[in-house]
KEKEDO-786522 format. One record per residue: y, x, z of N, C-alpha, C in turn; residue number from 0. Coordinates in Angstrom, 3 decimals. Each point is the difference from the previous one (the first is absolute). Layout:
<sites>
+----------+----------+----------+----------+----------+----------+----------+----------+----------+-----+
!     n_py !     n_px !     n_pz !    ca_py !    ca_px !    ca_pz !     c_py !     c_px !     c_pz !  nr !
+----------+----------+----------+----------+----------+----------+----------+----------+----------+-----+
!        Y !        X !        Z !        Y !        X !        Z !        Y !        X !        Z ! NUM !
...
+----------+----------+----------+----------+----------+----------+----------+----------+----------+-----+
</sites>
This chain:
<sites>
+----------+----------+----------+----------+----------+----------+----------+----------+----------+-----+
!     n_py !     n_px !     n_pz !    ca_py !    ca_px !    ca_pz !     c_py !     c_px !     c_pz !  nr !
+----------+----------+----------+----------+----------+----------+----------+----------+----------+-----+
!   74.007 !   96.308 !  118.957 !    1.410 !   -0.098 !   -0.686 !    0.590 !    1.339 !    0.319 !   0 !
!    0.258 !    0.953 !   -1.668 !    0.832 !    0.956 !    0.374 !    1.893 !   -0.181 !   -0.697 !   1 !
!    0.540 !    0.633 !    0.327 !    1.422 !    0.130 !   -0.275 !    0.574 !    1.098 !   -1.129 !   2 !
!    0.299 !   -0.296 !   -0.753 !    0.606 !    1.068 !   -0.848 !    1.967 !   -0.192 !   -0.464 !   3 !
!    0.626 !    1.424 !    0.554 !    1.351 !   -0.360 !    0.223 !    0.505 !    1.044 !   -1.225 !   4 !
!    1.337 !   -0.233 !   -0.413 !    0.835 !    0.974 !   -0.636 !    1.271 !   -0.544 !   -0.514 !   5 !
!    0.531 !    0.244 !   -1.233 !    1.049 !   -0.337 !   -0.469 !   -0.511 !   -0.046 !   -2.197 !   6 !
!    1.134 !   -0.781 !   -0.312 !   -0.383 !    0.017 !   -1.497 !    1.735 !   -0.509 !   -0.401 !   7 !
!   -0.303 !    1.038 !   -1.291 !    1.518 !   -0.362 !   -0.839 !   -0.488 !   -0.798 !   -1.361 !   8 !
!    1.162 !   -0.653 !   -0.313 !   -0.340 !   -1.352 !   -1.154 !    0.967 !    0.261 !   -0.633 !   9 !
!    0.015 !    0.061 !   -1.305 !    0.732 !   -0.316 !   -0.967 !   -0.555 !   -1.407 !   -0.742 !  10 !
!    1.017 !   -1.000 !   -0.416 !    0.011 !   -0.640 !   -1.127 !    0.861 !   -0.126 !   -0.868 !  11 !
!   -0.681 !   -1.081 !   -0.967 !    0.801 !   -0.162 !   -1.697 !   -0.049 !   -1.421 !   -0.200 !  12 !
!    1.172 !   -0.277 !   -0.128 !   -0.217 !   -1.883 !   -0.268 !   -0.024 !    0.064 !   -1.486 !  13 !
!   -1.002 !   -1.008 !   -0.579 !   -0.327 !   -0.143 !   -1.120 !    0.774 !   -0.653 !   -0.644 !  14 !
!    0.253 !   -0.051 !   -1.274 !    1.207 !   -0.071 !   -0.648 !   -0.428 !   -1.524 !   -0.209 !  15 !
!    1.379 !   -1.199 !    0.003 !    0.254 !   -1.299 !   -0.166 !   -1.101 !   -0.506 !   -1.140 !  16 !
!   -0.207 !    0.786 !   -1.014 !   -0.927 !   -0.788 !   -1.409 !   -1.362 !    0.180 !    0.430 !  17 !
!   -0.447 !    1.017 !    1.410 !   -1.452 !   -0.143 !    0.308 !   -0.065 !   -1.181 !    1.133 !  18 !
!    0.693 !   -0.438 !    0.451 !   -0.065 !   -1.271 !    0.875 !   -0.444 !   -1.416 !   -0.512 !  19 !
!   -1.052 !   -0.546 !    0.765 !   -0.439 !   -1.242 !   -0.153 !    1.216 !   -0.770 !    0.166 !  20 !
!    0.692 !    0.056 !    1.340 !    1.085 !   -1.184 !    0.212 !    1.311 !    0.993 !    0.482 !  21 !
!    1.081 !   -1.028 !   -0.591 !    1.248 !    1.027 !    0.455 !   -0.078 !   -0.094 !    1.404 !  22 !
!   -0.846 !   -0.378 !    1.033 !    0.149 !   -0.354 !    1.524 !   -0.779 !    0.675 !    0.820 !  23 !
!   -1.062 !    0.711 !   -1.250 !   -1.111 !    0.851 !    0.989 !    1.049 !    1.373 !   -0.132 !  24 !
!    0.164 !    0.903 !    0.624 !   -0.227 !    1.389 !   -0.061 !   -0.945 !    1.036 !    0.013 !  25 !
!   -0.627 !    0.598 !   -0.855 !   -0.859 !    0.872 !    0.037 !    0.227 !    1.605 !    0.019 !  26 !
!   -1.208 !    0.327 !    0.570 !    0.913 !    1.828 !    0.060 !   -1.418 !    0.752 !    0.205 !  27 !
!    0.311 !    1.276 !   -0.408 !   -1.298 !    0.953 !    0.283 !    0.119 !    0.759 !    0.566 !  28 !
!   -0.815 !    0.630 !    1.392 !    0.138 !    0.989 !    0.449 !   -0.878 !    1.057 !    0.262 !  29 !
!    0.273 !    1.197 !    0.276 !   -1.007 !    1.072 !    0.390 !    0.270 !    0.303 !    1.165 !  30 !
!   -0.819 !    0.690 !    1.332 !    0.302 !    0.372 !    1.051 !   -0.583 !    1.147 !    0.052 !  31 !
!    0.276 !    1.200 !    0.922 !   -0.351 !    1.307 !    0.415 !   -0.177 !   -0.119 !    1.690 !  32 !
!   -1.308 !    0.080 !   -0.062 !   -0.755 !   -0.210 !    1.409 !    0.010 !    1.307 !    0.814 !  33 !
!    0.220 !    0.031 !    1.292 !    0.321 !    1.290 !    0.528 !   -0.744 !   -0.879 !    1.933 !  34 !
!   -0.960 !    1.217 !    0.219 !   -0.497 !    0.077 !    0.965 !   -1.413 !   -0.628 !    0.214 !  35 !
!   -0.804 !   -0.685 !    0.605 !   -1.462 !   -0.638 !    0.243 !   -0.280 !   -0.372 !   -1.150 !  36 !
!    0.582 !   -0.866 !   -0.710 !    0.313 !   -0.252 !   -1.680 !    0.350 !    0.748 !   -1.136 !  37 !
!   -0.724 !    1.157 !   -0.576 !    0.805 !    0.841 !   -0.464 !    0.214 !   -0.578 !   -1.712 !  38 !
!    0.391 !   -0.191 !   -0.855 !   -0.443 !   -0.436 !   -1.161 !    1.171 !   -0.381 !   -0.709 !  39 !
!   -0.436 !   -0.543 !   -1.310 !    1.432 !   -1.063 !   -0.589 !   -0.546 !   -1.283 !   -0.407 !  40 !
!    0.911 !   -1.055 !   -0.203 !   -0.479 !   -1.664 !   -0.101 !    1.007 !   -0.353 !   -0.973 !  41 !
!   -0.120 !   -0.780 !   -0.906 !    0.733 !   -0.347 !   -0.895 !   -0.408 !   -1.600 !    0.184 !  42 !
!    1.331 !   -1.020 !   -0.156 !   -0.478 !   -1.900 !   -0.107 !    1.075 !   -0.470 !   -0.666 !  43 !
!   -0.114 !   -1.076 !   -0.184 !    0.996 !   -1.064 !   -0.265 !    0.191 !   -0.930 !    1.504 !  44 !
!    1.405 !   -0.289 !   -0.358 !    0.662 !   -1.009 !    0.714 !    1.069 !   -1.130 !   -0.680 !  45 !
!   -0.799 !   -1.337 !    0.322 !    1.133 !   -1.285 !   -0.076 !    0.609 !   -0.583 !    0.770 !  46 !
!    1.087 !   -0.174 !   -0.304 !    1.069 !   -0.485 !    1.047 !    0.464 !   -1.330 !   -0.600 !  47 !
!    0.364 !   -0.969 !    0.899 !    1.407 !   -1.016 !    0.274 !    0.354 !   -0.419 !    0.410 !  48 !
!    1.149 !   -0.092 !    0.289 !    1.088 !   -0.583 !    0.849 !    1.148 !    1.165 !    0.085 !  49 !
!    0.930 !   -0.119 !    1.105 !    1.294 !    1.009 !    0.231 !    0.206 !    0.371 !    0.845 !  50 !
!   -0.472 !    1.680 !    0.341 !   -0.488 !    0.293 !    1.323 !    1.951 !    0.611 !    0.628 !  51 !
!    1.108 !   -0.392 !   -1.006 !    1.197 !   -0.204 !    0.488 !    0.245 !   -0.991 !    1.221 !  52 !
!   -0.530 !   -1.218 !   -1.125 !   -0.131 !   -1.220 !    0.930 !   -0.928 !   -0.186 !    1.402 !  53 !
!   -0.609 !    1.363 !    0.342 !   -1.086 !   -0.520 !    1.153 !   -1.039 !   -0.581 !   -0.303 !  54 !
!   -0.201 !   -0.560 !   -1.704 !   -1.487 !   -0.601 !    0.058 !   -0.542 !    0.705 !   -1.160 !  55 !
!   -0.970 !    0.586 !   -0.032 !   -1.040 !    0.317 !   -1.448 !   -1.590 !    0.179 !    0.967 !  56 !
!   -0.728 !    0.536 !   -1.377 !   -1.648 !   -0.358 !   -0.034 !   -0.243 !    1.197 !   -0.772 !  57 !
!   -0.945 !    0.809 !    0.102 !   -0.775 !    0.879 !   -0.926 !   -1.524 !    0.338 !    0.351 !  58 !
!   -0.394 !   -0.175 !   -1.176 !   -1.902 !    0.449 !    0.087 !    0.110 !    1.691 !   -0.503 !  59 !
!   -0.828 !    0.476 !    0.134 !   -0.759 !    1.345 !   -0.243 !   -1.423 !    0.613 !   -0.352 !  60 !
!   -0.228 !    0.515 !   -0.934 !   -1.123 !    0.543 !   -0.155 !   -0.156 !    1.391 !   -0.590 !  61 !
!   -0.351 !    0.901 !    1.151 !    0.141 !    1.420 !   -0.237 !   -1.675 !    0.705 !   -0.207 !  62 !
!    0.222 !    1.067 !   -0.382 !   -1.460 !    0.687 !   -0.087 !    0.312 !    1.618 !    0.752 !  63 !
!   -0.601 !    0.111 !    0.789 !   -0.080 !    1.213 !    0.416 !   -1.085 !    1.334 !   -0.170 !  64 !
!    0.619 !    1.242 !   -0.277 !   -0.814 !    0.694 !   -0.252 !   -0.160 !    1.184 !    0.755 !  65 !
!   -1.007 !    0.323 !    0.549 !    0.368 !    1.490 !    1.070 !   -0.990 !   -0.107 !    0.931 !  66 !
!    0.422 !    0.715 !    1.144 !   -0.486 !   -0.067 !    1.448 !    0.019 !   -0.616 !    1.111 !  67 !
!   -0.627 !   -0.565 !    0.428 !    0.003 !   -0.518 !    1.466 !   -0.613 !    0.687 !    1.304 !  68 !
!    0.266 !    0.747 !    0.532 !   -0.112 !    0.543 !    1.180 !   -1.519 !    1.126 !   -0.564 !  69 !
!    0.279 !    0.358 !   -1.261 !   -0.509 !    1.357 !   -0.879 !   -0.950 !   -0.648 !   -0.879 !  70 !
!   -0.374 !   -1.580 !    0.072 !   -0.766 !   -0.488 !   -0.762 !    0.302 !   -0.396 !   -1.772 !  71 !
!   -0.340 !    0.385 !   -1.098 !    1.018 !    0.035 !   -1.140 !   -0.980 !   -1.366 !   -0.592 !  72 !
!    1.514 !   -0.576 !   -0.557 !   -0.679 !   -1.474 !   -0.865 !    1.396 !   -0.943 !   -0.545 !  73 !
!   -0.275 !   -0.688 !   -0.351 !    1.046 !   -1.271 !    0.037 !   -0.439 !   -1.330 !    0.660 !  74 !
!    1.152 !   -0.665 !    0.256 !   -0.411 !   -1.399 !    0.462 !    1.756 !   -0.841 !   -0.374 !  75 !
!   -0.505 !   -1.207 !   -0.249 !    1.484 !   -1.010 !   -0.033 !    0.831 !   -0.526 !    1.358 !  76 !
!    1.159 !   -0.210 !    0.035 !    0.644 !   -0.736 !    0.727 !    0.444 !   -0.938 !   -0.651 !  77 !
!    0.230 !   -1.256 !    0.916 !    0.629 !   -1.582 !   -0.299 !    0.909 !   -0.346 !    1.122 !  78 !
!    1.224 !    0.053 !   -0.834 !    1.402 !    0.005 !    1.115 !    0.742 !   -1.468 !   -0.227 !  79 !
!    0.488 !   -0.862 !    1.039 !    0.671 !   -0.709 !    0.007 !    0.802 !   -0.189 !    0.692 !  80 !
!    1.383 !   -0.143 !   -0.278 !    1.351 !   -0.299 !    0.858 !    0.699 !   -0.878 !   -0.290 !  81 !
!    0.735 !   -0.691 !    1.042 !    0.728 !   -1.239 !    0.490 !    1.340 !    0.391 !    0.464 !  82 !
!    1.142 !   -0.359 !   -0.272 !    1.122 !    0.038 !    0.666 !    0.724 !   -1.255 !    0.066 !  83 !
!    0.374 !   -0.826 !    0.946 !    0.599 !   -1.291 !    0.372 !    0.868 !    0.320 !    1.377 !  84 !
!    1.494 !   -0.347 !   -0.145 !    0.319 !   -0.420 !    1.310 !    0.099 !    1.679 !    0.779 !  85 !
!    0.109 !    1.152 !   -0.507 !   -0.086 !    0.884 !    0.720 !   -1.578 !    0.546 !    0.769 !  86 !
!   -0.996 !   -0.967 !   -0.164 !   -1.379 !    0.488 !   -0.112 !   -0.627 !    0.531 !   -0.997 !  87 !
!   -0.664 !    0.785 !    0.441 !   -1.045 !    0.797 !   -1.148 !   -1.111 !   -0.004 !    0.188 !  88 !
!   -0.583 !   -0.207 !   -0.729 !   -1.341 !   -0.117 !    0.471 !   -1.459 !    1.293 !   -1.231 !  89 !
!   -0.290 !    0.684 !    0.142 !   -0.943 !    0.733 !   -0.932 !   -1.417 !    0.298 !    0.715 !  90 !
!   -0.812 !   -0.157 !   -1.316 !   -1.034 !    0.317 !    0.131 !   -0.876 !    0.617 !   -1.011 !  91 !
!   -0.677 !    1.470 !    0.476 !   -0.211 !    1.167 !   -1.038 !   -1.360 !   -0.295 !    0.534 !  92 !
!   -0.946 !   -0.133 !   -0.833 !   -1.435 !    0.563 !    0.061 !   -0.850 !    0.983 !   -1.097 !  93 !
!   -0.865 !    0.301 !    0.426 !   -0.891 !    0.391 !   -0.955 !   -1.110 !   -1.231 !   -0.859 !  94 !
!    0.183 !    0.225 !   -1.293 !   -0.784 !   -1.007 !   -0.688 !   -1.824 !   -0.229 !    0.752 !  95 !
!   -0.386 !   -0.995 !   -0.044 !   -1.199 !    0.257 !    0.555 !   -0.832 !    0.630 !   -1.888 !  96 !
!   -1.245 !    0.730 !    0.553 !   -0.377 !    0.866 !   -1.002 !    0.177 !    0.501 !   -0.787 !  97 !
!    1.275 !    0.475 !    0.212 !    0.544 !    0.937 !   -1.276 !    0.284 !    1.472 !    0.454 !  98 !
!   -0.857 !    0.494 !    0.431 !   -0.155 !    1.459 !    0.405 !   -0.900 !    0.499 !   -0.741 !  99 !
!    0.402 !    0.952 !   -0.459 !   -1.024 !    1.011 !   -0.785 !   -0.340 !    1.710 !    0.649 ! 100 !
!   -0.741 !    0.419 !   -0.520 !   -0.820 !    1.529 !    0.633 !   -0.117 !   -0.298 !    1.358 ! 101 !
!    0.553 !    0.951 !    1.021 !   -0.336 !    0.685 !    1.201 !    0.998 !   -1.579 !    0.881 ! 102 !
!    0.614 !   -0.654 !   -0.757 !    1.282 !   -1.032 !    0.683 !   -1.115 !   -1.691 !   -0.151 ! 103 !
!   -0.913 !    0.441 !   -0.851 !   -0.886 !   -1.643 !    0.011 !   -0.006 !   -0.649 !    1.675 ! 104 !
!   -0.334 !   -0.895 !   -0.319 !    0.209 !   -1.161 !    1.075 !    0.827 !    0.113 !    1.045 ! 105 !
!    1.295 !    0.377 !   -0.551 !    0.676 !    0.363 !    1.000 !    1.426 !   -1.542 !   -0.387 ! 106 !
!   -0.118 !   -0.369 !    1.979 !    1.118 !   -1.669 !    0.002 !    0.820 !    0.980 !    1.333 ! 107 !
!    1.172 !   -0.923 !   -0.289 !    1.007 !    0.507 !    0.610 !    1.523 !   -0.912 !    0.189 ! 108 !
!    0.717 !    0.386 !    0.612 !    1.433 !   -0.540 !   -0.158 !    1.231 !    1.039 !    0.410 ! 109 !
!    0.854 !    0.016 !   -0.605 !    0.844 !    1.171 !    0.055 !    1.497 !   -0.720 !    0.341 ! 110 !
!    0.715 !    0.745 !    1.132 !    1.198 !   -0.982 !    1.120 !    1.047 !    1.041 !   -0.836 ! 111 !
!    1.328 !   -0.093 !   -0.359 !    0.910 !    0.460 !   -0.475 !    1.241 !    0.297 !    0.595 ! 112 !
!    0.508 !    1.022 !    0.076 !    1.478 !   -0.201 !    0.598 !    0.792 !    1.032 !   -0.829 ! 113 !
!    1.321 !   -0.591 !   -0.178 !    0.836 !    1.107 !   -0.884 !    1.051 !    0.266 !    1.228 ! 114 !
!   -0.205 !    1.451 !    0.118 !    1.631 !    0.578 !    1.036 !    0.307 !    0.935 !   -0.794 ! 115 !
!    1.437 !   -0.212 !   -0.272 !    1.166 !    0.855 !   -0.488 !   -0.654 !    0.204 !   -1.633 ! 116 !
!   -0.458 !   -1.254 !   -0.414 !   -0.438 !    0.113 !   -1.195 !   -0.897 !    0.760 !   -0.331 ! 117 !
!   -1.108 !    0.338 !    0.838 !   -1.164 !    0.545 !    0.091 !   -1.122 !   -0.962 !    0.103 ! 118 !
!   -1.018 !   -0.403 !   -1.119 !   -1.146 !   -0.564 !    0.752 !   -0.915 !    0.460 !    0.587 ! 119 !
!   -0.500 !   -0.354 !    1.007 !   -1.232 !    0.379 !    1.011 !   -0.713 !   -0.879 !    0.124 ! 120 !
!   -1.509 !    0.484 !   -0.456 !   -0.928 !   -0.884 !    0.504 !   -0.651 !    0.072 !    0.808 ! 121 !
!   -1.324 !   -1.210 !    0.463 !   -0.615 !    0.628 !    0.915 !   -1.463 !   -1.351 !   -0.535 ! 122 !
!   -1.156 !    0.927 !   -0.353 !   -1.009 !   -1.101 !   -0.955 !   -0.856 !    0.118 !    1.161 ! 123 !
!   -0.508 !   -1.003 !    0.114 !   -1.035 !   -0.328 !    1.044 !   -1.285 !   -0.148 !   -0.545 ! 124 !
!   -1.308 !    0.693 !   -0.105 !   -0.619 !   -0.773 !   -0.814 !   -1.876 !    0.462 !    0.316 ! 125 !
!   -0.803 !   -0.489 !   -0.690 !   -1.420 !    0.207 !    0.339 !   -0.470 !    0.413 !   -1.566 ! 126 !
!   -1.498 !    0.317 !    0.264 !   -1.252 !    0.036 !   -0.966 !   -0.452 !   -1.155 !    0.074 ! 127 !
!   -0.454 !   -1.067 !   -0.667 !   -0.812 !   -1.160 !   -0.133 !   -1.761 !    0.437 !   -0.772 ! 128 !
!   -0.663 !   -0.505 !    0.370 !   -0.985 !    0.138 !   -0.915 !    0.277 !   -0.474 !   -1.114 ! 129 !
!   -0.627 !    0.341 !   -1.408 !   -0.150 !   -0.697 !   -1.404 !   -0.686 !   -1.538 !    0.351 ! 130 !
+----------+----------+----------+----------+----------+----------+----------+----------+----------+-----+
</sites>
């Protein structure tokens, strides 16, 4: 297993209400610029439900990264889910199996995320599996 670390910046744009499938489900498009051992750009979609202000919410995300990982070029997808309930937050942030292309084919891994003073810091633990 190897580890890649760095930061990313994120920009989020809500979908307009007429584009939503249900008024209780929030939908956001986002783009990220990654720096550090992962260098590149990703785009994704987030669906959410609940009320974060009240302490209860849930979301799911699919995003596609294009760039380099420790100098290896290609793309792959992340799958992310998070829950907030009674002050407890859980987050799962994984590479989608078999989503890698180019030099990133066979990539498998899990990303840990810390937000410190509004800066997103990541640590991706990964390996390359045989197809």
